[in-house]
C-alpha positions in Angstrom: 255.4 -8.3 -32.2 253.1 -7.7 -29.5 250.1 -8.1 -31.8 251.5 -11.2 -33.0 251.9 -12.7 -29.1 248.5 -11.3 -28.3 246.8 -13.1 -31.6 249.0 -16.4 -30.7 248.0 -16.7 -27.0 244.4 -15.9 -28.3 244.6 -18.5 -30.6 245.5 -21.3 -28.2 243.1 -23.7 -26.6 242.3 -22.6 -22.4 244.4 -25.8 -20.9 247.2 -24.5 -23.1 246.9 -21.0 -21.7 247.0 -22.3 -18.2 250.3 -24.6 -18.4 251.9 -21.5 -20.1 251.1 -19.5 -16.9 251.9 -21.8 -14.5 255.4 -22.0 -16.4 256.0 -18.3 -16.2 255.4 -18.4 -12.3 257.9 -21.3 -11.6 260.3 -18.6 -13.4 259.4 -16.3 -11.2 260.6 -15.4 -7.4 256.9 -17.2 -6.4 257.6 -20.6 -8.6 260.9 -20.8 -6.8 259.5 -20.9 -3.5 256.8 -23.6 -4.5 259.7 -25.9 -5.9 261.5 -25.6 -2.8 258.7 -26.8 -0.8 258.3 -29.8 -3.8 261.7 -30.8 -3.3 261.8 -30.6 1.1 258.5 -32.4 0.8 260.2 -35.4 -1.6 263.5 -35.2 0.6 261.7 -36.0 4.2 259.5 -39.0 2.0 262.9 -40.5 0.9 264.3 -40.1 4.1 261.5 -41.9 5.9 261.6 -44.8 3.5 265.4 -45.1 4.3 265.3 -45.2 7.9 262.1 -48.1 7.7 264.5 -49.8 5.5 267.8 -49.5 7.0 266.1 -50.3 11.0 265.2 -54.0 9.6 268.4 -55.1 9.0 271.2 -55.7 12.2 274.4 -54.3 11.1 277.6 -56.1 12.0 279.3 -54.8 15.3 281.9 -52.5 14.2 284.9 -54.5 16.6 284.3 -57.7 15.3 281.6 -57.6 12.5 279.0 -59.8 14.1 276.5 -59.5 16.8 277.7 -62.5 18.9 281.7 -61.7 18.1 281.7 -64.0 15.0 283.5 -62.0 11.9 281.2 -60.7 9.7 280.9 -62.5 6.3 278.5 -60.9 3.4 276.0 -63.8 2.6 274.7 -64.0 -0.9 271.2 -62.9 -1.8 268.8 -65.8 -1.1 267.6 -67.2 -4.2 264.0 -68.6 -5.1 263.8 -72.2 -4.3 263.4 -74.7 -6.9 260.1 -76.4 -7.6 262.0 -79.7 -6.2 262.5 -77.8 -3.5 259.3 -77.1 -2.2 258.1 -80.3 -2.9 256.2 -82.0 0.3 258.1 -84.7 1.7 256.7 -88.1 1.9 255.2 -89.7 5.0 255.8 -92.9 6.3 253.1 -95.7 5.8 251.0 -96.3 8.7 251.4 -99.7 10.7 249.9 -101.1 13.7 252.7 -102.0 16.2 252.2 -105.0 18.5 252.6 -104.2 22.3 254.3 -106.8 24.2 252.5 -105.8 27.5 248.8 -105.7 27.8 247.0 -104.2 30.5 244.0 -106.3 31.7 242.0 -104.4 34.4 241.1 -106.6 37.0 237.4 -107.7 37.4 235.5 -110.4 39.7 234.4 -113.6 38.1 231.2 -113.6 36.3 229.9 -116.7 38.1 230.8 -119.0 41.0 232.8 -121.8 39.6 234.0 -125.4 41.4 237.3 -126.3 41.6 238.7 -130.0 42.1 241.4 -130.5 44.5 244.8 -131.8 43.2 247.4 -133.8 44.8 249.6 -131.1 47.1 246.6 -128.7 47.3 245.6 -127.1 50.7 243.2 -124.6 51.1 245.6 -121.6 51.5 247.1 -122.3 48.1 243.7 -122.8 46.4 242.4 -119.5 48.0 245.6 -117.9 46.7 245.3 -119.2 43.4 241.7 -117.6 42.9 242.4 -114.3 44.9 240.1 -114.9 48.1 240.4 -115.4 51.4 240.9 -118.8 53.1 237.9 -118.0 55.1 236.0 -117.4 51.9 236.7 -120.7 50.8 235.7 -122.4 54.2 232.7 -120.8 54.6 231.1 -121.5 51.0 232.0 -125.1 51.1 231.0 -125.9 54.9 229.7 -129.2 53.9 232.6 -130.7 52.0 235.2 -128.9 55.0 233.3 -129.6 57.9 235.4 -127.0 59.9 238.5 -129.4 59.6 240.4 -127.9 56.6 243.3 -130.7 56.9 240.8 -133.2 55.9 240.6 -131.9 52.2 241.9 -134.9 49.9 242.7 -135.0 46.1 239.0 -135.1 44.3 237.2 -133.2 46.7 235.1 -130.5 44.6 235.2 -126.7 46.2 233.0 -123.7 45.5 235.2 -121.2 44.4 233.2 -117.6 44.6 234.0 -114.3 42.5 234.4 -112.4 45.5 234.9 -112.7 49.3 231.8 -113.3 51.1 230.0 -116.6 51.7 228.1 -118.9 49.1 225.3 -120.0 51.1 222.6 -122.5 50.4 219.5 -121.3 51.4 217.5 -123.6 54.0 213.8 -123.8 54.7 212.4 -121.0 56.1 215.1 -118.2 55.6 214.8 -115.2 54.1 216.9 -112.5 52.9 216.8 -110.4 56.3 217.6 -113.8 58.3 220.6 -114.8 56.2 221.9 -111.1 56.0 221.7 -111.2 59.9 223.4 -114.4 59.9 226.6 -113.2 58.1 226.5 -109.5 59.2 226.0 -107.4 56.3 222.9 -105.3 54.9 220.1 -107.3 53.0 221.4 -105.0 49.8 224.4 -107.1 50.1 222.3 -110.2 48.9 220.8 -107.9 45.6 224.2 -108.5 43.5 225.0 -109.4 40.0 225.5 -113.0 40.9 222.4 -113.6 42.4 219.2 -114.0 40.4 217.0 -111.9 43.2 214.8 -109.4 43.2 213.3 -107.4 46.1 210.7 -109.0 47.8 211.2 -112.5 46.0 210.8 -115.3 48.1 213.5 -117.9 48.9 213.3 -121.4 48.1 215.0 -124.2 49.8 218.3 -125.3 48.3 219.0 -121.6 46.3 222.0 -120.4 46.0 223.3 -117.3 47.0 226.4 -115.3 47.2 226.7 -113.0 50.4 229.4 -110.3 48.9 231.4 -109.4 52.8 229.3 -112.0 54.5 231.3 -113.6 57.6 230.6 -116.7 59.6 232.3 -118.1 62.6 236.2 -118.9 62.5 237.9 -121.7 63.4 240.9 -123.2 64.3 243.2 -124.2 61.2 245.3 -126.5 62.8 244.7 -130.2 63.3 244.6 -131.3 66.6 247.4 -133.2 68.1 247.3 -136.5 67.3 246.8 -139.1 70.4 246.8 -142.5 69.3 245.4 -145.6 70.6 244.6 -148.9 69.8 242.1 -151.1 71.3 238.4 -151.6 71.1 237.5 -148.8 73.7 240.7 -146.7 72.4 239.9 -143.5 71.8 242.1 -140.3 70.0 241.9 -137.2 68.2 243.3 -135.9 65.1 244.3 -137.8 62.0 245.9 -140.2 63.2 249.6 -139.2 62.3 252.5 -141.2 62.4 250.6 -144.3 62.8 251.9 -147.3 60.9 249.4 -150.0 60.2 247.9 -152.7 58.4 244.4 -154.8 58.4 242.2 -157.0 56.3 241.5 -156.8 53.1 238.4 -155.1 51.6 235.2 -157.1 51.1 234.7 -155.2 47.7 231.0 -154.2 49.0 229.3 -152.2 51.8 226.7 -152.8 54.2 224.6 -150.0 55.7 226.7 -148.5 58.7 223.5 -147.8 61.0 221.6 -151.4 59.7 219.0 -149.3 58.0 218.7 -147.1 54.6 216.2 -144.7 56.0 217.4 -140.9 55.2 216.8 -138.4 57.7 218.3 -135.3 56.3 220.4 -134.3 53.1 221.4 -136.6 50.5 224.1 -136.8 48.5 224.3 -133.2 46.5 220.7 -132.8 47.5 219.3 -130.2 45.4 218.3 -128.2 48.5 221.7 -128.5 49.4 224.3 -129.1 46.4 227.5 -128.5 48.5 226.3 -132.0 50.7 228.9 -134.7 50.0 227.5 -137.4 52.1 224.4 -139.3 53.2 222.5 -138.3 56.5 221.1 -141.6 57.9 218.7 -142.0 60.5 219.7 -143.0 64.0 218.7 -142.8 67.4 221.3 -141.1 70.3 223.6 -144.2 71.4 222.7 -146.8 68.7 225.7 -148.5 67.8 227.5 -147.5 64.0 229.1 -150.1 61.9 232.2 -150.7 59.7 230.9 -150.6 56.2 233.6 -152.9 54.9 236.7 -154.2 56.0 239.7 -151.8 57.0 241.7 -150.1 59.0 241.3 -146.9 61.2 242.9 -143.7 60.0 240.8 -141.3 61.8 239.4 -141.3 65.3 238.6 -138.2 67.2 237.1 -134.8 67.2 237.5 -133.2 63.8 235.6 -129.5 63.3 232.2 -129.5 61.8 232.2 -133.7 61.7 232.4 -133.8 65.5 233.6 -137.0 66.5 234.6 -138.6 63.2 235.8 -142.5 62.5 237.2 -142.8 59.1 238.1 -146.3 57.5 241.0 -147.2 54.9 239.6 -150.0 53.2 242.8 -150.8 51.4 241.5 -150.4 47.3 241.4 -147.1 47.0 237.9 -146.2 49.2 237.4 -144.5 52.6 234.6 -144.6 54.5 233.4 -141.9 56.9 231.6 -141.6 59.7 230.4 -138.5 61.3 228.5 -136.7 64.4 229.3 -140.0 66.9 228.5 -139.6 70.8 231.3 -141.9 71.5 234.2 -143.7 69.8 234.8 -147.5 69.9 238.2 -148.0 68.1 241.4 -146.0 68.3 244.0 -145.5 65.2 245.4 -147.8 63.7 242.9 -150.2 64.5 242.1 -153.3 62.7 238.4 -153.6 62.0 236.0 -156.1 60.0 232.6 -155.4 58.3 229.5 -155.2 60.4 232.2 -154.5 63.9 230.5 -151.7 66.1 233.4 -148.2 65.6 231.3 -145.9 67.4 227.8 -144.6 68.6 224.9 -142.7 67.2 225.3 -139.0 68.3 224.7 -135.0 67.2 228.3 -133.6 67.9 230.0 -131.1 65.4 227.9 -129.4 63.1 224.5 -131.2 63.4 221.2 -130.1 64.1 220.1 -133.6 66.1 221.0 -137.2 66.1 221.9 -138.6 63.1 224.9 -140.4 60.9 226.9 -138.4 58.3 228.1 -141.4 56.2 230.6 -140.6 53.5 232.3 -142.9 50.7 235.3 -141.5 48.8 237.4 -143.1 46.0 240.5 -141.4 45.7 239.7 -138.7 47.9 236.9 -137.9 45.3 233.0 -138.1 47.2 230.7 -140.6 45.5 226.6 -141.3 46.2 226.6 -143.6 49.1 223.1 -144.9 47.3 225.3 -146.1 44.7 226.9 -148.7 47.1 224.6 -149.5 49.6 222.2 -152.4 49.4 
């Protein structure tokens, strides 16, 4: 037997001999120790895996079953979602929604505009309509308003500046510095988006400039109280309020109120002063001024920039005005005839020397007197 075993072992390959030797060791005391160690290591590894698995599960409360007090109900294991459940939800088509309220930021207008006075208008209502102060409106329309804002009539054209300040017509010899000083602003106020003006550029007579933030003189916005008086030497002030009158009908043509057609100042809408709405006729201090046509006196007295003013209503839609007089020769409500003396040449009000400011209006709208005079 020994010879047979030796022969068989010698005949096996080297790998088989090692396996047989390892198996014999397991059968001995040393093998049992090695097997015990392997078993212990496997047990520890399984315990660790079990702890990690159980730690991820929240066990139910031993008393009530759930962590918040609800009875514990076993849930079935989740099933794999079907392909349809995972399909993306289609988005609704995009569409523009019209907003009922659009906020438009307030911006100044791009230019000075004009406005024709309508029935019922006042300077205050016009200023409020365009978002400027009444003073800006008065200071920008000195030739039209003549510092007598209560005299505005429908049909009168006014300049409406885009911002508060003064819309100024350049006179001969004026400079940026002199205009800025007149309206109490820095010269830089004239170099703005509304003026076609560059630094160092000389000004031209009749050029119109927006003086942003400029201020002129303040005036009394209320008319003087009327004191009507009738008679050749009668005097009054104000607008002849409350006076009823009748008079001769108009002839339908006009004569020169100075006896001459010589112009000594501004023409109607003079290019040098586009806001001028009358004709400046030459006369000497104290010269008689005549009614241009038959009519009735509707204004006789002091009226702002006009100084001493006479207005005649001719009963056919036309009125005439005679400004800067030194004295009156008529009173409110008095009928007058063409060629009758109504006052005397002067330089009262907004005037730089003796002359007559003469206006012809139809329906309140200023007309060019040269279109009517002989």
